[in-house]
C-alpha positions in Angstrom: 84.2 -39.6 96.5 86.0 -36.3 97.2 87.3 -33.4 95.2 89.5 -30.5 96.1 88.3 -26.9 95.7 90.4 -24.0 97.1 92.2 -26.4 99.5 89.0 -27.6 101.0 87.6 -31.1 100.7 84.2 -31.3 99.1 82.6 -34.5 100.2 80.2 -36.3 97.9 77.4 -38.1 99.6 75.3 -40.5 97.5 71.6 -40.9 97.9 69.1 -42.9 95.9 67.1 -40.5 93.7 63.5 -40.1 95.1 62.1 -38.7 92.0 58.6 -37.3 92.3 57.9 -36.3 88.7 59.5 -35.8 85.4 57.3 -33.4 83.4 56.8 -34.1 79.7 53.7 -32.2 79.0 55.5 -28.9 79.0 58.6 -27.5 77.2 60.7 -28.0 80.3 62.4 -31.2 81.7 61.9 -30.9 85.4 62.1 -33.4 88.2 62.4 -33.4 92.0 63.8 -35.7 94.6 65.9 -36.0 97.8 69.6 -35.3 97.7 70.0 -36.4 101.3 68.1 -38.3 104.0 68.3 -37.3 107.6 69.3 -39.7 110.4 70.6 -42.3 108.0 74.2 -43.8 108.1 75.6 -43.3 104.6 78.3 -45.4 102.9 81.0 -43.2 104.4 79.7 -43.7 108.0 78.3 -40.2 108.3 74.9 -39.2 109.6 73.4 -35.8 108.5 71.0 -34.4 111.0 67.9 -32.3 110.3 68.8 -28.6 110.1 72.2 -29.2 108.7 71.4 -27.5 105.4 69.4 -24.6 106.9 72.2 -22.0 107.1 73.6 -22.9 103.7 70.2 -22.6 102.0 69.7 -19.2 103.6 73.0 -18.0 102.3 72.1 -19.2 98.8 68.8 -17.4 99.0 70.4 -14.2 100.3 72.9 -14.3 97.5 70.3 -15.2 94.8 72.2 -18.4 94.0 71.5 -22.2 94.0 73.7 -25.2 94.4 75.0 -26.3 91.0 73.7 -29.4 89.2 76.2 -31.8 87.6 76.4 -35.4 86.4 78.5 -37.6 88.6 80.2 -34.6 90.3 82.0 -33.6 87.1 82.7 -30.1 88.5 86.0 -29.5 86.7 85.6 -31.1 83.2 82.0 -30.4 82.2 79.3 -27.7 82.2 76.2 -28.0 84.5 73.5 -30.3 83.1 70.7 -28.1 84.5 69.8 -25.8 87.4 68.1 -26.4 90.7 65.1 -24.2 91.0 64.2 -25.1 94.6 66.1 -26.5 97.5 64.5 -27.0 100.9 64.6 -29.1 104.1 61.5 -31.1 105.2 61.2 -33.8 107.8 62.6 -36.5 105.5 65.6 -34.8 104.0 67.0 -32.3 101.5 64.3 -31.9 98.8 65.5 -30.5 95.5 63.6 -29.5 92.3 65.5 -28.9 89.1 65.2 -28.3 85.4 67.6 -30.0 82.9 69.1 -28.0 80.1 68.3 -28.6 76.5 71.9 -29.8 75.8 73.2 -33.2 74.9 74.1 -34.0 78.5 70.8 -32.7 79.7 68.7 -34.6 77.2 70.7 -37.8 77.8 70.2 -37.5 81.5 66.4 -36.9 81.0 66.1 -40.0 78.8 68.0 -42.1 81.4 65.8 -40.8 84.2 62.6 -41.7 82.3 63.9 -45.2 81.6 64.9 -45.7 85.2 68.5 -46.1 84.4 69.7 -43.4 86.7 68.4 -43.7 90.3 70.7 -41.5 92.4 71.4 -38.0 93.7 74.6 -37.0 95.5 75.4 -33.9 97.4 78.8 -32.1 97.3 79.5 -30.1 100.5 82.0 -28.7 102.9 81.4 -30.2 106.4 81.2 -27.2 108.9 80.0 -28.6 112.2 80.2 -32.3 113.2 80.9 -34.6 116.1 83.0 -37.8 115.9 81.5 -41.0 117.1 83.0 -43.3 119.7 84.8 -46.4 118.7 81.9 -48.5 119.8 79.4 -46.7 117.5 78.6 -48.2 114.1 79.1 -44.8 112.3 81.9 -42.4 111.9 80.4 -39.0 112.8 77.3 -36.9 113.0 77.2 -33.8 110.8 75.0 -30.9 112.0 76.0 -28.2 109.6 77.2 -28.3 106.0 78.0 -25.8 103.2 76.1 -27.1 100.2 78.1 -26.7 97.0 76.3 -28.9 94.4 73.8 -31.7 94.0 74.6 -34.2 91.2 72.6 -36.8 89.4 74.7 -40.0 89.8 74.8 -43.4 88.2 75.7 -45.5 91.3 73.8 -44.5 94.4 75.3 -45.6 97.7 72.5 -44.8 100.1 69.5 -47.1 100.1 67.2 -45.1 102.3 65.8 -42.6 99.8 64.0 -45.1 97.6 62.9 -44.1 94.1 59.3 -43.0 93.9 58.6 -42.7 90.2 59.9 -41.4 86.9 56.9 -40.7 84.7 55.4 -38.7 82.0 51.9 -37.3 82.2 49.8 -40.1 83.7 47.2 -39.6 81.0 49.8 -40.7 78.5 51.4 -43.6 80.4 51.5 -47.0 78.9 49.8 -49.8 81.0 53.2 -51.5 81.8 54.7 -48.2 83.1 51.6 -47.6 85.3 51.9 -51.2 86.7 55.6 -50.5 87.5 54.7 -47.2 89.2 52.0 -48.9 91.3 54.3 -51.7 92.4 57.0 -49.1 93.4 54.3 -47.6 95.6 53.7 -50.8 97.5 51.0 -52.7 95.5 51.4 -56.4 94.8 51.8 -57.5 91.2 48.2 -58.7 91.0 46.9 -55.5 92.5 49.0 -53.3 90.2 47.8 -55.3 87.1 44.1 -55.0 88.3 44.3 -51.2 88.9 46.2 -50.5 85.7 43.8 -52.6 83.6 40.8 -50.7 85.1 42.5 -47.4 84.4 43.3 -48.5 80.8 39.7 -49.6 80.2 38.3 -46.3 81.5 40.8 -44.4 79.4 39.8 -46.4 76.3 36.1 -45.7 76.9 36.8 -42.0 77.4 38.7 -41.9 74.2 36.0 -43.8 72.4 33.3 -41.4 73.8 35.4 -38.4 72.7 35.7 -39.8 69.2 31.9 -40.5 69.1 31.3 -36.8 70.1 33.7 -35.6 67.5 32.2 -37.8 64.8 28.7 -36.5 65.7 29.8 -32.9 65.4 31.4 -33.7 62.1 28.3 -35.4 60.8 26.2 -32.4 61.9 28.5 -30.0 60.0 28.4 -32.2 56.9 24.6 -32.3 57.2 24.4 -28.6 57.4 26.7 -28.2 54.4 24.8 -30.7 52.3 21.5 -29.2 53.3 22.7 -25.9 51.9 
């Protein structure tokens, strides 16, 4: 997966989308995840080391810019689907947080994320510093510095190390089956997930019933006062 920009090769590195949240209780459509995982051999035989994005992130911050956000690296034939609001390195990889635009592509992407139909992120970058592996190694090269151009939401992830975490709305509004799936993604067995989700649903039902009881009592009190007058 490569494109040509100003006679330089921009390499696309796929990585499964490690989504932490998709907010639906606000007016924005935000999500976060990992665009790259450190120390992992990708489908092109490359390993990206921790610190590889540090200089590029600093240049973006100094210039007041961010890597662009596209769908499937469509740099030339489409507008961005959103904007990355935060890009940083942690011990695991390149963590990104973004907000989708209220456009047809942005809304479609948001719906697909919520349904779990899109599970990948992919970085587009210029390799700056790298070391080629020997013929006996099971990888091609180790990259220690990149110039990060864009991070795309992609349909077909190639890197299996950054597993999906969850795509969810406000947990208070989640359906029981969605909660079960989320719990199983976090490592619980099917039986454990069903038990926890059922307990949560029961407590939510009791809370809603109690709230309705309180509201009805308040309404009755108001009616009694009105009738008394």
